[in-house]
N, C-alpha and C positions, 0 to 999 in steps of 0.2 A: 497392806501395800497394794494390793488388787484394787482398792477403793481409789488410791493415787491414780493407777493407770486409767481406770475409768474416767476419773475426772478430768484427767489430761486429755483424754479422748474427746470427751464431749466439749472441752475448751476449744480444740482445735476444730470441731464440726462447726461450732459457732462462730468460728473467725478469730478467736482470742488465743494468738501463738504464746504471748507473754504469760497468760494465764496457765497454759499446759507447762512451759518451761519452768514455772515457779513449782511445779510438783514433781517433775521428773529430772530437773537439770543435774542433779548429783548422782543419779542412778546410772549404772552401765548394763543392766541386763538388757536382753534382745527387745523386749516391749518399749522398754524406756528411749533405747537407741532408736527405733523406728519412730516414736513419737516425737524425741527431739530432732530428727532429721526432717520430719513435715513441718514442725513449728519452724526450723530455720529456713526452710524453703518459703514460708509465707512471710517471713521477715526479709526475704530477699537474698539470704547468704545462701546463694545455690552451690558453690564447691563443698563447704561446709555440710549443707544439707546431702548431697551425694554421698560424701565419706560417711556420715553418720547412718545412712539407709544401707550401704554395702555392708557396713559393719554390723547391722542389725540382721541383715540376711544370712550372714555368715553365723552370726550368734543362735540364730532359730536352729532348733534340731531337724534332722532329716524327716521327722514326721509332722513337723509344723509346717506343712507345704502351703496351706492357706495364708499363714502369716508371711512367708517367704514370697509368696505371689504377691501379696499386697505391697511388699517392700519394691519388688520389680515394677508395680503399676506407678506407685510415688516417684521411683528413678525415671520413669518413662515421661512423667509430667514435668519434671525437672528438665529433661532433655527437650522437651518440646519449647517450654518457656525460654531456655537459653539458645533456642534455635539449632539443636544438634540433630539436624535432620537424618543424619548418618546412623542414629542409635536404632539397632536391629528391631524391626518391626515383628520378626518372628518370637522374639523374646516376650513381647507385650502379649502376642496372640496366644501363646503358650501360657502365660500368667492368666489371662483372661478366661482360656480353657478351665484351668484349674480351679478358678473361683467359681465357675458355673457348675462344674461338677460337684462341688462341696456347698452349693445351694447360696453363695455369697453374692446374690444378683445385683445388689445395689454396687458393690465394688467391680463386677464383672461389667456392668453397665458403664461403670467411670472408666474402665480401660478401654471400653469400645467408643467413648466419647474423645478420650485421648487420641485414639487412632483415627477417628473421623476427623478431629481438628488439624491433625498431621497432615491427612490427605486433602483436606481443604486449602491448607498453607500451600500446598506445592499445585494446586489447580486441578486436582483429580476429583471432580465433583461427582460423577458418577459412581465412584467407590465409595466416596464419603456418604453417600446418600444410602447406598446398599449397606454399609456399616451400620448405619442409624437404624435401617429398617430389621436388621437382625437382633437388635437388643430389646430386652423386656421395657416396657412402657412404664407399669406400675406393678408395685408400690415403688416409688422412688423418693429420696428425700428431696425437699425444695431446692437445695444446691445443685443437685444432679440433673434436675428439671430446668434449671438456668442454663446449664452447659448445653443441654439437649437443644434448648430452643435457640440458643446462641449458634450452635452450627447449623441449624435449619435456616437462621436468618442470614448467615453467611453463605449459604448456598444459593439462597433466593437473590441476594445482592448480585452475586456473581452471574446470575442468571437473567438479571433485570427483571425480576418479579418483584417489585416494590411492595405491593399489596401483600404478598405473602411474607415479605422480610418485616414489614410493620406489623403484621399479626403476631408472626414468631416473638418479635421484640416486645410486644404487650403481654405476651404469656411469659416471657422471661422476667419481666419487671415484677409482675405479680408473684413469681416464684421467690425473685430476690427479696421482695418485702417480706414474704413469709419467712425465709430462711433467716432474715435479719442481719446479712453480711453485708456491711458497707462496700467491701471491695468488690462484691459481685454486682451491687447496685450501681457501681461506678462503671464497671465493665459494660452492662447494659446500656447505660446511657452514653458511653463513648461509641458504642456501636451505632446508637440511634443518630449520633452525629454525622456519620457516613451518609445517611439519608438526607439529612439537612444541609450538607456542606457542597458547595459547587463541584459537582463531578467532572465538567467538561466546558468547554466554549464552543458555541454555535457561531461559525462565521458566514456572512452571507452579504453580498452586496458590499463588501468591504467593512461591513461592520460586525463586531463581535459582542456577544452577550453571555454570561455564565448560565450554565442549565445545571439544575439539580437531577438526581438518578430518574425520579418520576419523569421528567421532561426528557430524559435521554430515552427512557422506555417508550415514551409517545413517539418520538422521533422515529425510533426503531419499526413501530407500526404503522406509520404513516406512509404514503406514497411517494415521498421525496426521494430525490437522488442524494446519497450521503457519500462524501468521500471521508472516511473513517482513519484518521492518523494514528488513532489506538493500535490498529492492526493492518495498516497499510494496505486497505482496500477500498473498493467502490462498491456501495449497496443499493438496492432499492427492494425493499421487503425481503423475500427469500432469495433474490438473485443476488450472488456476491460475485465479484471479480476480484480476485487476491492479487495484488501487485507487490508483495512482501518481498518477493526476488527480483525485483525490477525497480529500483529506488529512482531511476531517473524518469521512467514512465509515472511512477506515482508522484514524483514532484511536479512533473508537466500537468497532471490531472487535478493536483492540488492547487496550482498557480491559476488554471483556467476556471476552476469551481469558484475560487474566492473573487474572481473577477465577473463570473456570469451575472446578468446577461451580456456584459460588454464583453469585447474582445479583448486578446493580450497581444501587445506587439512581439514580432520575432526577437528583437533584442532583449526585452524583458524575460521571455521564455528562456533564451540562451544563458541570461546572467542568472537566473532563479535556479535552473535545472542543471545547467553544467557549470556552474561556479565559476564562468569565465571571466576574467578581467577585461579583455579586448576581444570584441566580437569581429570574426573575419569570415571568408566564403568556406573555410572547412567547417566552422559552427554551424552556418546556415545550412550546409549538405547534412551534417549530422542530424539538424533540427527536423529537416524533412523526413529523415529515415525513422527517427523516434516517434514522430507524430504518426507515421503510418502504422508503427507498432501499436502505438496507444490506440488507434482507431479501431485496429484489429480485435483488441482486448476488450474494448468497450462496446463493440457492436451491439450486444443484447441490451444495454442499458443507453447508450448515447452515441452521437456522432462529433466528430471534431471538423468543424468547417474552417476553410480558408477564408479569410478576409483581406481588405487592402493593407491593413497594417499588420496583420499576423493570424491569429487562429482563436476560434470561440468554442465553446461546449454548447452541443446542442441535445438535450435530454430527449428521450424518444416518447415516454410514457408518462410525464409529468411536467409541471411548470415550477417545480420548486427544487433548487439545487443548494446545498448546505455543505459546509466544510465542519466536521467534529472534531474538535482539537483539545488536547489537554489543558487543564486548567493553567499550567506554567510550561512553556516551551524550554525543554531542557533534554540534552543529548542522552544523559544517563537517568532519564524519568523513571524506568523500571527499577533500578537499583535505589534510588531515592525512595521509591514508593514503599518498597519493603522496609527500609530502615526508618521510616516516617513513624513505625509502630512503637519506636521507643526501646526496642529490646536489642541486645547485642548479637550481632549475626557474624559468623564466620564466613570467609570468602567461598569455601566449599558448600556451605549450606545455602548461600544465594545462587550459586552455580545451580545447585539441584533445583532450587525452586524456580529459577527462571529459565531452566531447561537450556543453558549456555556453557561454554566451557570454563574451567576454572581460570584460565589465563585472560579469556575476554572479561570476566567479572573483576578481577585483579587490576587489569588496566584502566577499568572503568572507576574501580574505588581510588587508585592512585590519582586519576585525574580530579576526581571529587574532593579528594584531601587537597590537592595543590590548590584547589578553589574553596577550601575552608569550608566545605560543605558538609563533610562527614570527618569523624575522628577515631582513632584506633587505639586500642591498649591491648599489652600483652605481647608476646613474642612467640615466633613460630606457629606450631598448630594451635596454640592457646590465643592467638591473636584474635581480637573481635573488633568489629567495626559498628558505629551507630551514629545517630544524629537526633537533635531535637526534631519533633514533628514540623513538617514543611506547611504552612498554610496553603490549602488548596490541594493537597494531596490526599484525597480519600484512599487508604491503602486498598480496600475491597474492590474498587473498581479497576485498578491497574494490575491485579493479580492474574497470574495466567488464565486463559479460559475464554469462551465468545464473548465479545462486549455485546454484541447484536445476536441473538440466537437464531439460528438459520435451519 
C-alpha cells in the first residue's frame, strides 16, 4: 500500500493529478485523503480539495505534525488561488516553522513562496522580498524554483525593473522545462506576456501611442515632465507632486499637458475639469482659484501661464511633457485589472488588495455588472466575481505599488 502512496505523490509532483487519483481514489486513510485533496486542487475543484485536506489534517495523529503542516500549506495555496486573502497568515507561518524544524526544507520553502505571492498580490513588495530572502535557495526541486523566480519577476515588474524581470522569467522557464510540468510552463509564458503587452498609453501633442513596460521604465528615467494618470501625480524623475486628493487640480494638469505646448481655452478647462454644461461667471471665478492652487502645487516642476485664450503649461527644466494614461480608460480600471487574472474574487478580497472599503468595491462591481463587464456566482459570503481577461490590461502594472519608483 505504501508503494501506492509513493507513486501517487510522484505523479502529483510531475503534474499528473489523474495518475495520482487512479492510485488513491478509493482509499480514506490520512495520506490518501491529503493526496486526493492536492489532486483535486490541481484539477480545479477547489472546494472539494479544501474539504479533503481538512479531513486529512484531522485524520493524521497528534504526533504526525509534519503531515498536518503539509496539509495546512496545501490549504493555504488553495486559499491563494481562490483569492481568499483573509486566510490566516499566522497559520501558514506556524506550518512553515514546523516544517523547517523537522528538516522538510522543500515544503517550508513552498510555504514561504505562498506567503510571498500573497504579499505580492496585495502590493506589499518589501515584505514579499524579505520573505524570499529568508528561505533556503538550494537544493529545491525545479517546480519550487519556478515559483520563486515568478515571485521575483512579479516584484521586478511592479518596481519597473524590466531587465531583472526578464532575467527571472528566463530562469523560471528553464526550471519549468526541467520540471516537465505544462501548467508551470504556461504560467511562466503568461507572465512573460505582461512584458510584451502594451502597459500604458503615452499622450503628447494630442496624439497617443501604446507603451510596453520597458518604455514606461525609460520614460520614468528620462527628464520629461510626466502627468501620471495611474497614480494621479505629476512627476519629473525623483520629484513627485501628488494630486490624488485633488481631482480637479489633476484634471486641469492633464488637460494642459495633453495640449502642450499649445494653450487651452478657459471654456475647455471649465468643461473638462468641472464637468459644467454651461459656462458662467461663477465657473470662471472658480477656474482662477483652481489655477492658482495648481500653480502653487506645480511650482517645483512647472508654471501655468495665462494666455489670451486661457492657460498653458510651462515646464521649468525640460522641453518634453507627456501624459501617461491607462491602456483603456475605465472608471473602475483597478478592479478590472485584478479580475483580469481569470480567478474568482470575493468583494472583501478585492477591497483588501485595493486598500479600499468593501462598500466602495461593491459599488464598483455592481456598476461593472450592469455594464456586463463582470459576472458573479454564488450567494452571500460565497459570492465570487470574475471576468475574462481584458485586452490591454496587464494585471501586474495596475497592482498597488509605485508605478515610477521615487
